[in-house]
C-alpha positions as CSV (number, residue, x, y, z in Angstrom):
1,M,0.0,0.0,0.0
2,D,2.9,2.4,0.7
3,E,4.1,2.1,-2.9
4,L,0.7,3.0,-4.2
5,F,0.3,5.8,-1.7
6,S,3.7,7.2,-2.7
7,R,2.7,7.2,-6.4
8,L,-0.6,8.9,-5.7
9,E,1.1,11.5,-3.4
10,A,3.6,12.4,-6.1
11,A,0.7,13.2,-8.5
12,R,-1.5,15.0,-5.9
13,T,-2.4,18.6,-6.6
14,H,-4.3,19.3,-3.4
15,T,-2.6,19.1,-0.1
16,G,-3.5,19.8,3.5
17,T,-7.0,19.5,4.7
18,E,-8.4,20.0,1.2
19,G,-6.3,17.0,0.0
20,V,-7.5,14.8,2.8
21,L,-11.1,15.7,2.3
22,L,-10.9,15.0,-1.5
23,R,-9.3,11.6,-0.8
24,V,-12.2,10.8,1.6
25,L,-14.8,12.1,-0.9
26,K,-13.3,9.8,-3.5
27,L,-14.8,6.9,-1.5
28,S,-18.3,8.2,-2.4
29,E,-17.5,8.1,-6.1
30,E,-16.1,4.6,-5.8
31,V,-19.2,3.4,-3.8
32,G,-21.4,4.9,-6.5
33,E,-19.5,2.8,-9.1
34,V,-20.2,-0.3,-7.0
35,A,-23.9,0.6,-7.1
36,E,-23.7,1.2,-10.9
37,A,-22.1,-2.2,-11.4
38,I,-24.7,-4.0,-9.3
39,I,-27.5,-2.3,-11.2
40,G,-25.8,-3.2,-14.5
41,A,-25.1,-6.8,-13.4
42,T,-28.8,-7.3,-12.5
43,G,-30.2,-5.4,-15.4
44,Q,-32.2,-3.1,-13.2
45,N,-32.0,-0.2,-15.7
46,P,-34.6,-1.2,-18.3
47,R,-33.1,1.2,-20.9
48,K,-29.7,-0.4,-20.6
49,G,-30.3,-4.0,-19.6
50,V,-27.3,-6.0,-18.4
51,T,-24.2,-3.9,-18.8
52,H,-21.9,-5.3,-16.1
53,S,-20.8,-8.6,-14.7
54,W,-20.3,-9.8,-11.1
55,E,-16.6,-9.6,-11.8
56,D,-17.1,-5.9,-12.4
57,V,-18.8,-5.6,-9.0
58,Q,-15.8,-7.4,-7.4
59,A,-13.4,-5.0,-9.1
60,E,-15.4,-2.0,-8.0
61,L,-15.4,-3.3,-4.4
62,C,-11.7,-3.7,-4.5
63,D,-11.4,0.0,-5.7
64,V,-13.5,1.0,-2.6
65,A,-11.1,-0.9,-0.3
66,V,-8.0,0.5,-1.9
67,T,-9.4,4.0,-1.9
68,A,-10.3,3.7,1.8
69,L,-6.8,2.4,2.6
70,V,-5.2,5.3,0.7
71,A,-7.4,7.8,2.6
72,L,-6.4,6.1,5.9
73,R,-2.7,6.3,4.9
74,T,-3.2,10.0,4.1
75,L,-4.4,10.5,7.7
76,T,-1.6,8.5,9.3
77,P,1.7,6.9,8.4
78,R,0.6,4.0,10.8
79,A,-2.3,3.0,8.6
80,Q,-1.6,-0.7,8.6
81,E,-1.3,-0.7,12.4
82,V,-4.6,1.3,12.7
83,F,-6.4,-1.0,10.3
84,D,-5.1,-4.2,12.0
85,R,-6.2,-2.9,15.4
86,H,-9.6,-2.0,14.0
87,V,-10.0,-5.4,12.4
88,T,-9.1,-7.0,15.8
89,R,-11.9,-5.0,17.4
90,V,-14.4,-5.9,14.7
91,R,-13.6,-9.6,15.1
92,A,-14.2,-9.4,18.8
93,R,-17.7,-8.0,18.4
94,P,-20.5,-10.4,19.3
95,L,-22.6,-11.7,16.4
96,E,-25.8,-11.7,18.6
97,P,-27.5,-8.5,19.7
98,G,-26.9,-7.6,23.3
99,P,-29.6,-7.1,25.9
100,V,-31.9,-4.1,25.4
101,Q,-31.0,-1.4,27.8
102,G,-33.8,0.9,28.9
């Protein structure tokens, strides 16, 4: 990820807070492309029919993951450590709902 991050950093035109915000906003664009691919894979647009495959959906989901990791790396040079720690917490979450508190 660091190599990809370095390449993207070298080409970046916006820095500081603006650059961080644009990297995070890029996620919305990528998620929209996932939605477009799902709509295309299921033929939900009657004017277009089937325009994508489930492999396209997989590729778009990978783009979302990469974009999120690049945004995280933009926020901290310890992105891998932060991500690993978060995954550990997610794994520890119970699968069943807890008791209702009231």
